[in-house]
N, C-alpha and C positions, 0 to 999 in steps of 0.2 A: 855306552856313550852318553846316553840319554839323558842318564843321573848324573854323568858330568854336566853337562849341559845344563842342567836344571839346577846345580850345588853353585856353579859360576854364575848363571843368574841372582841368586837368592842371596851374592856376597855383595853384588852392585846395587849402591845404592840410591834409589829413585828419589829423584828430588823435583815436585812437582811447585810450578808455578801459576801464582795466581795473580789476576787483574783485580783492578779497584771494586768495581760490584760485587764480587766475590768476599771481598774483604769486608767489603759493608756490610753484605747480609751476614758475615759471619761474628763479624765483633759489634753490631747494631749500633756503629757508630756513623757520621755524616762524612765524606769526603774530604772536608773542609777541615773537621774537628782529626781525622787521622793525618793529615797532613802537619796540623799544628801539635799533635803529640810526636810525631816523627821528628820534629824541628826541635823538642826540647830533647830527644832523646831518649822520651818515655816510649817509644812503637818500634816495633821491630824495622831495620833498614830496606829499603828496596833495591831491589834489580835493575839496573837499565838494559832492556833488551836489546838497543842498536845504539854502537857507540855513537855518540852524539846526538842520539834522538831523544825523542820525548816519550817513548814508549817505556814502560817501568812494571813491573809485577812486583810480588809477593812472596816468598820463600812460605808455604801452607803451613808446614810442621812448626816453622817461627811462629805464624799467628796463632795456631793453635798451642804452643806454647806460654804465648804472650796471655792468651785466655785462660789457660790454665794458673798462670801466676796471680791473675786477677781474683780469682777464686780461692787460690792459697791466703792470699791477703784478707780475704774476707773471713774465710775459717779460722784464720790463724788469729785474727781481731787486731791486726796493723791499723794505725790510722792510715788514711788517705792522703791525709792533709800535705 
């Protein structure tokens, strides 16, 4: 019985939401620049935590993917302009 529960839990995707301060710490950018990039469609979209409210967060995995993309661009020699 216990192994069935563990197998079920392993199949459930986990979603970790992070707030702006952690996003800033992860990417090394200011809050205003993160919002600037997001407005241009160059940064992961935020998630509204409360309908009609101002509380927002980002998916941790999407931020990590964005960072990995930046490294891939650097390593691939792609022009950033």
